One Martini backbone bead per residue (centre of mass of N, CA, C, O) as a GRO file, in nm:
protein
   87
    1MET     BB    1 -10.427  -9.963  23.578
    2ALA     BB    2 -10.438 -10.066  23.264
    3ASN     BB    3 -10.729 -10.160  23.059
    4SER     BB    4 -10.721 -10.049  22.799
    5PRO     BB    5 -10.566 -10.087  22.504
    6GLN     BB    6 -10.460  -9.790  22.480
    7ALA     BB    7 -10.332  -9.780  22.765
    8LYS     BB    8 -10.136 -10.014  22.722
    9LYS     BB    9  -9.986  -9.895  22.485
   10ARG     BB   10  -9.896  -9.632  22.626
   11ALA     BB   11  -9.726  -9.778  22.841
   12ARG     BB   12  -9.525  -9.903  22.644
   13GLN     BB   13  -9.429  -9.638  22.513
   14ASN     BB   14  -9.327  -9.505  22.774
   15GLU     BB   15  -9.105  -9.707  22.836
   16LYS     BB   16  -8.937  -9.668  22.581
   17GLN     BB   17  -8.897  -9.357  22.603
   18ASN     BB   18  -8.765  -9.362  22.879
   19ALA     BB   19  -8.509  -9.515  22.790
   20VAL     BB   20  -8.415  -9.312  22.578
   21ASN     BB   21  -8.400  -9.060  22.764
   22LYS     BB   22  -8.202  -9.179  22.967
   23ALA     BB   23  -7.967  -9.220  22.771
   24ARG     BB   24  -7.946  -8.928  22.675
   25ARG     BB   25  -7.898  -8.797  22.952
   26SER     BB   26  -7.641  -8.958  23.016
   27ARG     BB   27  -7.470  -8.861  22.776
   28ILE     BB   28  -7.478  -8.562  22.849
   29ARG     BB   29  -7.352  -8.587  23.134
   30THR     BB   30  -7.085  -8.702  23.035
   31HIS     BB   31  -6.997  -8.456  22.871
   32ILE     BB   32  -7.002  -8.256  23.104
   33ARG     BB   33  -6.796  -8.407  23.282
   34LYS     BB   34  -6.557  -8.381  23.087
   35VAL     BB   35  -6.539  -8.077  23.103
   36GLU     BB   36  -6.501  -8.053  23.412
   37GLU     BB   37  -6.240  -8.222  23.424
   38ALA     BB   38  -6.073  -8.037  23.239
   39ILE     BB   39  -6.099  -7.788  23.418
   40THR     BB   40  -5.975  -7.909  23.676
   41SER     BB   41  -5.695  -7.981  23.533
   42GLY     BB   42  -5.628  -7.716  23.332
   43ASN     BB   43  -5.703  -7.807  23.034
   44LYS     BB   44  -5.789  -7.618  22.773
   45ASP     BB   45  -5.791  -7.797  22.520
   46ALA     BB   46  -5.971  -8.019  22.640
   47ALA     BB   47  -6.207  -7.834  22.715
   48VAL     BB   48  -6.274  -7.734  22.432
   49ALA     BB   49  -6.323  -8.011  22.305
   50ALA     BB   50  -6.546  -8.101  22.502
   51LEU     BB   51  -6.738  -7.864  22.443
   52ARG     BB   52  -6.779  -7.928  22.138
   53GLU     BB   53  -6.915  -8.207  22.206
   54ALA     BB   54  -7.146  -8.109  22.405
   55GLN     BB   55  -7.326  -7.911  22.250
   56PRO     BB   56  -7.485  -8.100  22.051
   57GLU     BB   57  -7.601  -8.280  22.272
   58LEU     BB   58  -7.767  -8.067  22.417
   59MET     BB   59  -7.937  -7.973  22.168
   60ARG     BB   60  -8.056  -8.252  22.113
   61GLY     BB   61  -8.208  -8.266  22.381
   62VAL     BB   62  -8.399  -8.037  22.308
   63THR     BB   63  -8.530  -8.153  22.045
   64LYS     BB   64  -8.619  -8.426  22.218
   65GLY     BB   65  -8.722  -8.324  22.520
   66VAL     BB   66  -8.519  -8.346  22.774
   67PHE     BB   67  -8.464  -8.039  22.753
   68HIS     BB   68  -8.464  -7.722  22.808
   69LYS     BB   69  -8.349  -7.458  22.642
   70ASN     BB   70  -8.252  -7.285  22.890
   71THR     BB   71  -8.089  -7.503  23.026
   72ALA     BB   72  -7.881  -7.551  22.803
   73SER     BB   73  -7.786  -7.257  22.782
   74ARG     BB   74  -7.687  -7.232  23.072
   75LYS     BB   75  -7.478  -7.458  23.065
   76MET     BB   76  -7.310  -7.348  22.830
   77SER     BB   77  -7.242  -7.075  22.952
   78ARG     BB   78  -7.094  -7.176  23.209
   79LEU     BB   79  -6.884  -7.351  23.068
   80SER     BB   80  -6.762  -7.132  22.886
   81ALA     BB   81  -6.669  -6.945  23.114
   82ARG     BB   82  -6.476  -7.152  23.248
   83VAL     BB   83  -6.296  -7.198  23.001
   84LYS     BB   84  -6.216  -6.900  22.954
   85ALA     BB   85  -6.080  -6.870  23.250
   86LEU     BB   86  -5.818  -7.046  23.213
   87ALA     BB   87  -5.586  -6.884  23.066
   0.00000   0.00000   0.00000
């Protein structure tokens, strides 16, 4: 347990940032799920639109430190390939 004032403050800050990161991660996963649902339904237009909405969310997650850059790039690459294959 945190004893010093600075450790207590750091614990409070960590809780707040944890909540922010959790919400951000959840929003990104929701966008990815929408893309995957559109791919599953076979609707290419909806999949492309969902992918366009998901990309900035993923990259924003990278800049905010929620995801590693390569992780986001890998996810975008795989989703893009699946959308492209819908033809």
